[in-house]
C-alpha positions, 0 to 999 in steps of 0.5 A: 500500500502506498502512502500519499504525502500531504503537500504543505498548504500554500500561503493565504492570498489576496487578504489582510492578516491582522496580527504581529508581523513576526508571529504571522511571518513565522506561520507562512510556509517556506519558499512560497512568496515571489516578492516582498515589499517592506516599508518598516518602521523608520525609527525616526527618533523624534524627541519632541514635536516639530513646529513650523515657523508659525508655531503650528505642529507638523503632522509627523510620525509619532505613533508607538510602532515607530519607537524603539528604545535603542539602535540595538533593539531596532536591529534585533527587530529588523533582523528578525523580520528580514530573516522570516522574509528570507525563509518564505521567499522562493529561491529566485525571490527578491525583496524591496525595502524602503527607508530614510537616512534614519534606518536604511543603512542599518537595514542594508547591513542586516540584509547582507549579513543575512545572506541577501544579495543586493541588486540595486539601491534606488533613490525616490526623489520627491517632487514635493518634499516636506520643507526643512523648517529649522534651517539647520540641514538640507531639505530631506527630499528623497527616500532610499529603496534597496532591491535584493535577491534571496541570495547570490544565486537567485535569478530575480525577475527583472523586466528590463525591456518593460522598464526601458519602454516605460522610460521612452526607450532609454534604460531606466535609471536608479533615481525615480521621480514621484510626488509624495502621496497627497490629494485624492489618493491620500486616505483620510479617516472619519474626521479628515485626517491622514489615515496613515502617516507614511502612505506611499504613492501607488505609482511607486509600488506600480513601478516596483511590481512592473519591474520585478514581478509577472502577473500571478506572482505573490507579493507579500507586504509585512507592514501593510498599513493602508494597503498601497501594495495590495492596491497596486498588485490587484490592479496589475494582476498580481496576488498579494498578502498583507500583514498589519497589526493595527485593525483600523489600518487593516480595515482601511486597506481592505476597503481600499483594495476592494474598490480597485478595478483590475486591469484586463489581461491584455493590458498587462502584456509588456514588452517581450524580452529577447533573453528567454527566446531560443537561440537561433544562429544565422546559419539556421536562417540559411538552412531553413531557406528563409534566406538563400545563399547568394542573396545580398545583405546591406547596412541600413543605408544600403552602402555596404553589400555583403553576399550570403554564403551557404555556411551562413557566413558573409563575404564582402570585398575579399573578406569573409566572416560571421554576420557579427565579425564582418559587421565589426570589421567593415565599421572598424569596431571590435564588436557588432550585433550583426542581427541589427546591422545587416538588412535584407530587402523585402518589397522594396523596404530594408529590414534587419535580419533580426526580424527573421529569427521569429520566423525561424522559431515558428518553423522549428516549433520554438515560438512561445506566446508573449509573456505577461510581464517579463522574464527572469534575468541575472543582470 
């Protein structure tokens, strides 16, 4: 008689868990989460009220959850929740942590000590930061995010092409410009006050999720607050799980997320990455007779003319080599992407031979549907 092993239950999804983050994280199954976004207490160390020049009180962060008796206590707390997050992350999972100068450097040390592998630090530049009322230091106009894989071997998801498309076909930089959360997006309580003192803009979370997850991924936020992570995840077709110890915040988050309208599946399709496409040598294009030996390829302007040989090499003015090597030689360069440099003529229009690779993949049965979101990458 065979004995069927019961698989451990997966984590709950698309819900807010009300409770202490350390206790609730410990209950989640290991290697079950794709991404963690954490906006932990900053430990601002405020000793007195902040006043404006007109002596009105600045509505800052003075809640008990942001107060720690010492740096050592804060470090113990940070290492505890980070350790739990590392346990629940899948082998290729990643974490984003946001903080200010009060805490982010201590968080960075803890991440590295626990075995996380830092991918990037990202600076969120605020277009409308709170002024410095005392005039004793620079206006604090940014916060820092650390993006890290579970360990050095993690092939974390990075949707490079999607980020480039989002930035007008220019590589996305590590300094991001967003306003602080205000206006209609800012959740208010029953008397019109801010529902949460550190609510983050949904645009910031949307970019993080578009950059480092794909639809269907599970995103965990252990300091859920009023649910910005869940709202962005629901809108972008990601699953989410929030942990929040304050039932008032949790209720506000649940109501907020329930009102979010998810985008249709087609709207979630992002730029297809070439990194996961099956490799097609130029010789395969010739073998499949997509191009015939003897055909002439040119540069984009039609000035250089190279003849295609039966072995997939090119010949031009007594020189012969691969599409890449000959392309480099004729330009006097050390390297060249021959797929984009050499062009063929189709109906009177010059097109890069790169366009032929998808045709070859279809012939070989290697073509895949456009992925919703992106691919895993190591750099």
